[in-house]
N, C-alpha and C positions, 0 to 999 in steps of 0.2 A: 841263277834264277831262284826266286824264293819258293819254298815248299808251298804248294797250292792247297794243301790239306789244312783246313782251319781246326786248330786244336784248343781254341779258347785264348783269351787274353791272359796276362799274368800279373802278379803284384807289381812286377817291374814296369809294366805298361803304365800303370797309374802313378807309380813313383816317378817315372820320367816326366809325366805331365805336371805333377806337383812341383818338381824341381824346375821345370821350364818356367813356371809362373814367377819364380823368384830369381831365375838366371836367364832372363830373356835378352840375351845378347849373342852375337855371332861366335865369339871365342868359345863360350861354354857349349853352344850348340854343335860347333865343329868337333869339339872334343868328345861329345856324346852322340854324334850322329849314328854310330854303329848301334847304339841302344835304340835310338829312334827307328832305325830300319828293322831291327830284329824284333822289337817288342811292340811296335805300333804300326808302321807302314806295311810290313810283310803280312802280319795277321789280318789287317784290313783288306789287302789285296786277296788274300786267301778266302776271306769271308764273302767278298763279292763273287768270287768264282764259285764258292759252295752254294750260294743263294741263286745264282743265275738260272739254273733250270726251273726252279719254282717261280721266279719272277717272269720268265719267258711264258710260263703257263698262265700267268695273270694277264700279261699283255705282250704279244709277240713283237711289238714295236719298241719295247724298252731299250734304252742304251744299256749295254751290259759289259762293256770293256772297262776293266778296273781303273785305268788311267783317266777315263771319262766320268766314272761314277764317283770317284774320290775327290775330296777337296785337297787343296795344297796346304801344307803347314806354314808356308811362307806368306806373310802378310803383305798385301799391296799397300804400302804406306803413302802412296801418292795422293790418294783421295780419302784417307782415313785420319781422324783426329788421334787415334791410337797409333803411335809411332814405334811400338814394339815390333821387331822384325819377324816374330813368329807368333802364330796362334797357339793357345794352350788347349786346343781341342781340334778334332777332325770329324768329318762326317762323310757318309756315303749317301747317295740319292739314286733312286730308280725312277726314271721319267722318260717320256718319249722325247727324242731329240728334235728340238725346234730352234729356229734362229732368233737372234736378237732378244727382244724383251718378251716374245710370245710365250716363252716357257712359264711366265708368271700366271698365265690363264689356265694352265693345265695342272691336274693333280700329280702328286709324286709321293713316293714312300721315302723315308729317311731313317738313318740311325746315326746318332751323334755320340761321340765318346769324349769325355772330359776327365778331369782329375777325380771327380766324385762318382762317376759311373757312366751308364749308357742310357740314352733316351731314344725310344722308338716312336715312329709316327707316320701319319698319312694326312695329306691335306692340300688345300688351295691356299697358297701363301700370300700372294700379292695380285689377286685377280682383278680384272676390271669390274666396275660396278654392275655392268649388264650380266656378267657371268654369275655374280651373286644374286642378282634379281631372278635369273633363271633357276638357280639353286633353290631359292625360296618358293618359286612357283611350283617347281617339281615336288617339293616336300608337301605342299598343300594339295597337290593333285591326288596323292594317295598317302595321306599322313599316317594312316593306320599301319600300312606296310612299312613305311620308313621307321616308325617307332619300334615296331616288332623286330626288325632286322638290326637296327643300330643298337638297340638295347642289348641284344645277345652277342653281336660281333664286336662291339666297341665298349660300352659301359660295363658289361659283365666281365670284361677282360681287364678291368682297371685302367682303361684309357679315359682321359679327361678331355673336355672340349676346350680348345684354345683359340685365340685370335683377337685382334683389336675390336672392341665393341663400339657401336655408334653411340655418341653422346645423347642423341635424340632417338628414342625408340621408334622402330618402324611399326605402324599400326597393323594389327592383324587379329584374327579371331581364333588362332590356334591355342591349344592348352599349354600349360607351363612347360611341359617336357620339351617343346620345340623352341622355346625362346632362346636358350643358349646356342642353338644351331642357326637361327636366322638373324640374330641381332649383331652380326659381325661383318666387318669389311673384308676379311679373309678368314678362313676357318681351317683348323687342323685338329687332329686328335693325337694325343701322345701319352706315354707313360715312361717313367724313369726307374731304372733298376740300379740300385747302389752297388758300388764296388764290393765284390765278394765272390764266393765260390761259384755262384750262378754264372758269372761272367768268365770265370777261369776254365769253364768246361766247353768241350766241343759241342755239347748239347745246346749251347746258347744259339747256335745257328739254327737248330731245329725249332727253338722257341720263336725266333724271328720269322722263320718260314711259315710256321703254323699261324702266328698272328696276322702276318701279311696276307696269307691265303684266305683266312677267315674274313678279312676286310675287303675282299675283292669286290663284293657287291657295292660297297660304299665308294671304292675307287671308280668303278664303272659308272656309278651314278654321277659322280663329280665330273668325270671325263665327258659324259654325254652332255652335261650342262655347258661345258666349254665348247664342245663341237657344235652345239646348237647355235652358238653366237658367231661362228666362223662363216 
């Protein structure tokens, strides 16, 4: 069993991912599977375990089992134009367990690791239109509070607002601050931390925990929008 103490990633973690980009075939992966397990998979499992108590405090219904929170490195090539057998990235997600396509309507936290670094985030990734309509209505209901809290817990922490924008703007009377939040089909906030000492330290788990806990208000706001439409 892997050591469940997260001690940070290593330079070898990112070297493995870079090498996988240029050696994306079974023979190479099989020869280097021990590196994958030691430098990537086991640290990710340990990170999920380390973060689980804090994530439970955010939402007691989160899925917290590592094998459920982590993506697989093996690509399903049946329905993908990319026929490389392996992904050159992995991610973890904390979300309430729901069936079929319903998960798309609920917010979730994520951390993605690739050859260049790690990206942290929270959001609604593929919600139905009515969920985003509710999101916009709730922002308008108390816009001042929304701006005050999201400025401090999101933008002041170097997170940026992401998501596919509508080609035709939705008419509204809100100030400019709110437009990046409401003119999207799905919405998430994220920030990227480049490979380096910050990611090599066990303290990286503390940073994730602190950021995710600080964004609890936004998570709850998004979740309530989803629940309203159920």
